[in-house]
N, C-alpha and C positions, 0 to 999 in steps of 0.2 A: 510672411505669408504662410498660413498653416495648411492650405490646401495642397494636396499632392500635385506635382507637375505632370506626371504621366502615370496612368494605371492601366496595365494590360491584364485582363482576366479571361483565361481560357481561350486565347486567340488561336484559332485554327484557320488556315487558308488552304483550300483545295481548288485545283484546276481540273477541268473536264478530262477524264481519261487518264489521269496521272495520280500518283501517290500524293498525300498531303505535302504541301510545300512547307507549312508550319503546323505544329501540333501542340495545343494546350500550353501556349506561352503565358506565363504569369510572372509579373514583376512590377514594382512600384519605384518611381524616381521622385526624390524630394526636390523642391525648388533650390536651385544653386548647386545641385549635385552634378558631377561629371561621370558618365557611364561609358565604358568601352565595350564593344561587342566583337568577339573574335570567334573564328570557326573555319572549317574547310570551305573551299569554293563550292557553291551550290547548296549550302545549308540554309539559305533563306535570309541571310543578314540584310540584304538590300530590300527584300520583300517586307521584312519587319519594319524598316524605316518608312517605307511607303504606306504601310498600314497606320503607323503612328501619325504620319503627316495627313492622313485622310485621303491619299491618292489611290488607295486600294481598300475595298471593304472586306473585312474578314468573313469567312464562310460562317463561322460561329464565334462567339465570344464578344468582348467589348473592349474598346480603347477610349479612354478619356484623357484629355489634355487640359490641365487646369480646370477640371470639372466639366469640360465641354466635349461633345462627341459629334459636332456638326461637320460640314465640309471644310476644306483647307482654310478659306479666309477667316472662318470663325475660331480656328484653333490656336492662332498665334504662334505659327511655326515657321522658322527659316530653314531652308534646305540647301546644302552644298553637295552637288553631285561630283562624282569622280571626274567627269568631263565638264569643263567650264561652260560649254555651250553658249558662247557669246555670239552676238550678231556682228558679222564682219563689217557691216556698213555703219555701225554705231560706234562712237568713241567709248572709251572706258567710262566716262561720266554718264553718257547716255545709256549705256548698258546697265549701269547700277541704278539709274533713275527709272528704268522701265517698269518695275512693279508699282511704283507710285504713279507713273503715267497711266497705267491700266486702271488704277483706282480713281483717277480723276483728280489727283492732288495738283493744285496750281503749279505752273511751270517754275516760278521763282522758288517756291518752297521745295519742290522735289529736287531741283538742281542743287540747292543749298544742302539738303540732307544727303544727297548722293556724294557731294564733294566732301562732306564731313565723314561719311563712311569710307571713302577712299583715303582720307587722312588717317583714319583709325587703323587701316591696314598698310600704311606707309607708302601710298601711291598718289599722293596729292599732286606731285610733279608730273604724273603720267595721265592726268585726267583727260587730256585732249588727244591722246594716242589711240590708234585703232588696234584691234586684236592682232593683226599681222605684224605690228610693231612691238608687240609685247613678248617676253619670254614665257615659257610654260609656267614658271612659278608666279610671274606677274599676272597671267591670265587667271590662275587659281585664286589669287588674292582679290582680283576683280570680282570673281564669282562669290567669294566670301563677303565682300563689301555689299554685293547685291542682296545677299541673304540677311545682312545686318541692317540694311537701310529701312526696312519696315519696322524695326525696333521690336521684333518678336522676342518673347522671353525664353523660348525654346529653340535651340539650334540643333538640327540633325545633319550629320556629316557622313557621307558614304565614300570612304577611302579618299579623302580630299588631297592627300599628298603622295599617292601611289606612284605618280609619274616623276617624282623629284628624286635627286640623288640624296645619299644618306645625310650629308651635312646640312643641305637646305631643308630636308625633311625634319631634322631635329630642331633647327632654328624656327621653322614655321610652326611646329608643334608647340614650342615654347611661346611664340607670339600669340597663338590661338588661346593657350591657357591664360596668358596675361590679359588679353583683350576680354575673354569671357568673364574673368573675375572683376575686371574694371566695370563691366556693364551689368554684372549680376545675372548672367545667363545660366540656364540649365543646358547641358550638352549631352547628346548621345552620339557617339562616333563609332562607325564600323571601320575596322582596320585588320590587315593581315599581319601586322608587325606586333609581336608580343611586347617588345620594349616600349614602343609607342603607346600601346594600350595601357600598360602599367604606369608609365610616367605621367600621363595626363589625367588618369581616372581616380575616383574614390572607390569604385567597384568595377570589376571586370566580369562580364557575362560571357560564359563559354558555351558555344553551340555545337551540336552534332547534327549530322544530316540523316535524311531518309528515315523518318521525316525530320525537318528542322525543329529542334527543341533545345531548351536550355538544360545543360547537364551539370553546370557548376556556376556558383556566384562567389567570386573571390574578392574579399575586401583588400584595399590597398592602404596599408598602414604606413604612410609616408607623411612628412611634414606638409601642412597646407600650403605654405609658401615654398615653392620649388624652383630649382634652377637645374641646369644640365649637369652639374656636378653629381647629382643623385644617380646618374647612370653608372657611376663607378663604385657605388657603395654595396656592401654585402646585403643590406636590407633589400635593396632594389633587386639584386640578383636572386634572392630567396623568393620574392613574390613572382618574378618571371618564371622561376622553376615550378611554382605551384600551378601557374597557368599552363605551362608546357606539359606538366603531368596530366592535368585535366584534359587537355587536347588529345593526349595520347590514348585516352579512354574512349574518345568519340570521333577522332579525326586528327588532322595535323595542320599546323599553320607554319608559315615560313617567318623567320625573324630577319 
């Protein structure tokens, strides 16, 4: 696919009576590329994801997703929020099937696709459990399965593992990387973790606040096939250092 996955040109977002939330955001994402976005709290990272998804219209500028700029259903975007936001009266399977149900997909097909999405995230055995019966990590994987079930080529993730402990966070980041490559997805992930940002990405976009803007674009020159052993390498540490230095010029993130 030669068409760019995401193109942001001069994207500015202003809210009434406030300084610009985002100002002149420009970047391009190639199909199959993984992008991490880091920056201080309040710099507009989540706002940027919502603009890309079509959930928020920029004040000025343009966003195109695989050449399209229409409303969310036309963009081919899956979105994983920090909060899983599952309906407590629906099973994991029913929660995952919900987007297909809204679109009118026949019941047998949507349940089959929802079950396959749960299998992809390792939760096939939990399909009939309710959210109250799931751990925090399991709920987030259900949320990921729900984003995958529509088979969108672009996946946006807003701090999806923020509530997890360090070991689970590393494991789920690896699983996300593996699953995305298996399905040929394009990923844009917001995170406060420098190590997480570097490990999963081909490039890291560093943002500063007041107004939110991109102050650095750092390539991640690591092997395409990755495992968690990379976390202990000098090459990995050097790239993390570059991200940390860039943040020091425009804000700070926690690792």
